[in-house]
C-alpha positions as CSV (number, residue, x, y, z in Angstrom):
1,X,128.7,206.4,-5.2
2,X,126.4,208.2,-2.4
3,X,125.7,204.6,-1.0
4,X,129.2,203.5,-0.9
5,X,130.1,207.0,1.1
6,X,127.5,206.3,3.5
7,X,128.3,203.2,4.2
8,X,132.2,204.0,4.6
9,X,131.3,206.6,7.0
10,X,128.9,204.5,9.3
11,X,131.7,201.8,9.3
12,X,134.2,204.6,10.6
13,X,132.0,205.8,13.3
14,X,130.9,202.0,14.3
15,X,134.8,201.4,14.6
16,X,135.3,204.5,16.8
17,X,132.4,203.9,18.9
18,X,133.8,200.4,19.8
19,X,137.5,202.0,20.6
20,X,136.1,204.9,22.8
21,X,133.5,205.0,25.4
22,X,131.2,208.0,24.5
23,X,129.3,209.1,27.7
24,X,125.5,209.5,27.1
25,X,124.5,213.1,26.9
26,X,123.3,214.5,30.2
27,X,119.9,214.4,31.3
28,X,118.0,217.7,30.2
29,X,115.8,218.8,33.2
30,X,113.7,221.8,32.9
31,X,113.8,224.8,35.3
32,X,110.6,226.5,36.5
33,X,110.1,230.1,38.3
34,X,109.1,229.7,42.0
35,X,105.9,231.8,41.3
36,X,104.8,230.2,38.2
37,X,105.0,226.9,39.8
38,X,102.6,228.0,42.5
39,X,100.2,229.3,39.8
40,X,100.4,226.4,37.9
41,X,99.5,223.7,40.8
42,X,96.9,226.2,42.3
43,X,94.9,226.0,39.0
44,X,95.3,222.2,38.8
45,X,94.2,221.5,42.3
46,X,91.3,224.4,42.1
47,X,92.3,225.8,45.3
48,X,89.8,228.5,45.2
49,X,87.1,225.9,45.3
50,X,87.8,225.1,49.1
51,X,87.8,227.1,52.5
52,X,90.8,225.6,54.4
53,X,92.5,226.3,57.8
54,X,96.1,226.2,56.1
55,X,97.8,228.6,53.4
56,X,97.9,226.6,50.1
57,X,100.6,227.7,48.0
58,X,103.8,229.0,48.4
59,X,104.4,229.6,52.4
60,X,108.2,230.6,52.2
61,X,109.7,232.2,49.3
62,X,113.1,231.1,48.2
63,X,115.4,231.0,45.0
64,X,113.3,232.2,41.8
65,X,114.4,229.3,39.5
66,X,113.5,225.8,40.6
67,X,115.4,222.6,39.3
68,X,115.0,220.0,41.8
69,X,111.7,219.4,44.2
70,X,111.5,217.1,47.2
71,X,108.1,216.3,48.4
72,X,106.4,214.8,51.4
73,X,103.8,214.6,53.7
74,X,104.8,216.9,56.4
75,X,107.3,219.5,57.0
76,X,109.3,218.4,59.4
77,X,113.3,218.9,60.4
78,X,114.3,215.4,59.0
79,X,112.5,216.0,55.4
80,X,114.2,219.7,55.4
81,X,117.6,218.1,55.9
82,X,116.9,215.6,53.4
83,X,116.0,218.3,51.2
84,X,119.2,220.1,51.8
85,X,121.2,217.0,51.2
86,X,119.4,216.3,48.0
87,X,120.3,220.2,46.9
88,X,116.5,220.9,46.6
89,X,115.5,224.3,45.3
90,X,111.9,223.4,46.7
91,X,109.9,221.0,49.2
92,X,106.1,220.2,48.6
93,X,104.0,219.1,51.4
94,X,100.7,218.2,52.2
95,X,100.9,219.6,55.7
96,X,103.0,222.9,55.6
97,X,104.0,225.2,58.6
98,X,101.7,227.9,58.7
99,X,98.0,227.2,59.8
100,X,95.4,230.0,59.6
101,X,94.4,229.3,63.6
102,X,97.9,228.3,64.6
103,X,100.2,231.2,64.0
104,X,102.7,231.3,66.8
105,X,106.0,233.2,67.9
106,X,108.7,231.8,65.9
107,X,110.8,229.9,68.7
108,X,111.8,226.4,69.3
109,X,111.7,223.6,66.4
110,X,109.7,226.3,64.0
111,X,112.6,228.4,64.2
112,X,115.0,225.7,63.5
113,X,112.8,224.6,60.3
114,X,112.3,228.2,59.2
115,X,116.0,228.8,59.6
116,X,117.3,226.1,57.5
117,X,114.7,226.9,55.1
118,X,115.7,230.5,54.6
119,X,119.7,230.0,55.0
120,X,119.3,227.5,52.1
121,X,116.9,229.6,50.0
122,X,114.4,227.1,49.7
123,X,110.9,227.3,48.2
124,X,108.4,225.8,50.6
125,X,104.9,225.0,49.0
126,X,102.0,223.4,50.7
127,X,98.6,222.0,49.3
128,X,96.2,220.6,52.0
129,X,92.3,220.2,51.5
130,X,92.7,220.5,47.6
131,X,94.9,217.4,47.8
132,X,92.4,215.4,49.6
133,X,89.7,216.3,47.3
134,X,90.9,216.2,43.8
135,X,89.4,213.7,41.7
136,X,92.3,212.2,39.9
137,X,95.5,212.7,42.6
138,X,93.4,213.1,45.5
139,X,94.0,211.3,48.8
140,X,90.4,209.9,49.1
141,X,89.9,209.1,45.5
142,X,93.5,207.2,45.6
143,X,92.0,205.3,48.8
144,X,88.9,204.3,46.8
145,X,90.7,203.2,43.9
146,X,93.0,201.1,46.1
147,X,90.2,199.4,47.5
148,X,88.4,198.8,44.3
149,X,85.4,200.5,45.3
150,X,82.8,201.7,42.9
151,X,82.6,205.7,43.3
152,X,78.8,206.7,44.1
153,X,79.3,210.6,45.4
154,X,82.3,213.0,45.0
155,X,83.4,215.3,47.8
156,X,81.2,218.3,48.0
157,X,83.0,221.9,48.4
158,X,82.3,221.8,51.9
159,X,83.2,218.4,53.2
160,X,86.1,216.3,52.0
161,X,84.1,213.3,51.9
162,X,83.7,210.7,49.0
163,X,81.3,208.0,49.2
164,X,81.8,204.7,47.4
165,X,80.0,201.1,47.1
166,X,81.6,198.1,48.1
167,X,82.7,195.5,45.3
168,X,84.5,192.4,46.8
169,X,86.8,191.4,49.2
170,X,86.9,194.7,50.8
171,X,88.3,193.6,54.8
172,X,90.9,191.1,53.1
173,X,91.9,193.9,50.4
174,X,92.1,196.9,53.3
175,X,94.1,194.6,55.7
176,X,96.5,193.7,53.2
177,X,97.2,197.4,52.1
178,X,96.9,198.8,55.5
179,X,97.9,195.5,57.6
180,X,100.0,197.3,60.1
181,X,98.2,200.4,60.6
182,X,94.7,200.1,61.1
183,X,92.3,199.7,63.8
184,X,88.8,198.3,62.7
185,X,85.3,198.4,64.6
186,X,82.8,195.8,63.2
187,X,79.2,196.6,63.2
188,X,76.8,194.4,65.1
189,X,73.8,194.5,62.7
190,X,75.1,196.3,59.5
191,X,77.1,195.0,56.1
192,X,79.6,196.6,54.6
193,X,77.8,198.3,51.7
194,X,78.0,202.1,51.5
195,X,81.6,203.4,52.6
196,X,82.5,207.0,53.6
197,X,86.1,208.1,53.0
198,X,87.9,211.0,54.2
199,X,91.8,210.9,54.8
200,X,93.6,212.0,57.8
201,X,91.6,213.6,60.7
202,X,88.3,213.0,58.8
203,X,86.6,211.6,61.9
204,X,85.2,214.9,62.6
205,X,82.8,214.2,59.7
206,X,81.7,210.9,60.7
207,X,78.0,212.1,61.9
208,X,77.8,214.1,58.8
209,X,78.3,211.3,56.7
210,X,75.7,209.2,58.5
211,X,73.0,211.7,58.3
212,X,73.3,212.9,54.8
213,X,74.6,209.7,53.0
214,X,73.4,206.8,55.5
215,X,76.6,205.3,55.4
216,X,77.1,201.7,57.1
217,X,80.8,201.9,56.9
218,X,83.7,204.9,57.8
219,X,87.3,205.1,56.5
220,X,89.8,207.8,57.7
221,X,93.2,208.2,59.4
222,X,92.5,208.6,62.9
223,X,90.5,207.9,65.9
224,X,89.5,209.5,69.0
225,X,87.7,208.8,72.1
226,X,84.7,210.7,71.1
227,X,85.0,208.9,67.9
228,X,84.9,205.4,69.6
229,X,81.4,206.4,71.1
230,X,80.0,207.7,68.0
231,X,80.7,204.5,66.0
232,X,79.4,202.2,68.8
233,X,76.3,204.0,69.2
234,X,75.6,204.6,65.7
235,X,76.6,200.7,65.0
236,X,78.7,201.2,62.1
237,X,81.9,199.6,60.6
238,X,85.0,201.9,61.2
239,X,88.5,201.6,59.9
240,X,91.3,203.7,61.2
241,X,94.2,203.5,58.8
242,X,96.6,206.0,59.9
243,X,96.8,209.9,59.4
244,X,100.2,209.4,57.5
245,X,99.6,206.5,55.6
246,X,95.8,207.8,54.6
247,X,97.8,210.8,52.7
248,X,101.0,209.6,51.4
249,X,99.8,209.1,48.2
250,X,98.3,212.1,47.1
251,X,101.6,214.2,47.4
252,X,103.5,211.3,45.8
253,X,101.1,211.6,42.7
254,X,101.3,215.4,42.6
255,X,105.0,215.2,42.3
256,X,104.9,212.5,39.7
257,X,102.2,214.8,38.0
258,X,104.8,217.4,37.9
259,X,107.7,215.6,36.9
260,X,105.7,214.4,33.6
261,X,104.0,217.6,32.6
262,X,107.1,219.8,33.2
263,X,110.2,217.8,33.2
264,X,111.5,219.3,36.6
265,X,113.6,216.7,38.7
266,X,111.0,215.5,41.5
267,X,111.6,213.2,44.4
268,X,109.2,211.7,47.2
269,X,111.0,211.3,50.3
270,X,109.3,208.9,53.1
271,X,109.8,210.1,56.7
272,X,107.3,207.5,58.3
273,X,105.2,208.1,60.8
274,X,103.2,205.0,62.6
275,X,100.0,207.5,63.4
């Protein structure tokens, strides 16, 4: 009798579903307190391990409850406008507004950025060196993994440099991944074996890497006139893959981690920069 009743109920429900379009349940997205989010990411990225020239964490406080996050590499007006359009409660970037050695008057474009953030009650977060160093989602380790390098030495707490060993098809692979971005200087006498990696403006650590790790190859985001002389004088292989492109993946991975761990709506927005 019970089985007959169950079958009759299921048949009725199926007939009803076939005639009436029932919308799917709304996506259940969590909320997060803005100060709690800062503590969670500070802990995950181990920010106390590093001396940085930027304020890591919450740079501008906005609304208390965060339901939607926009991530990007650098806080600029196009990214802020995209965040406003997307009704974001928070923006998380690698390059924030407030650098310890570059605090200035709030005028011009800086005023526009801060004004738009404050008027829309948006939280602004920034994590810099901790996002370069991190052993799982850091920019340096991501570059190494993309190039299929065998990691030899992880970054120390002072210099954000990662040392890897070449496996195979290195130049072909780096050309494919960064084909429209990179500058390459080929050594006259040294083959690519021991590779130093430091994303962004990591060219400042090139001589340190040569002395300490005896590298023959260096990968970073930028090149300058001084760097050009150094790589020729030391006769090493040098790849400049673009500051922006060398640091785009870390912030993307951080957003993915937040969404997976806490089910908060998180979206990366690419404001492309060729340098």
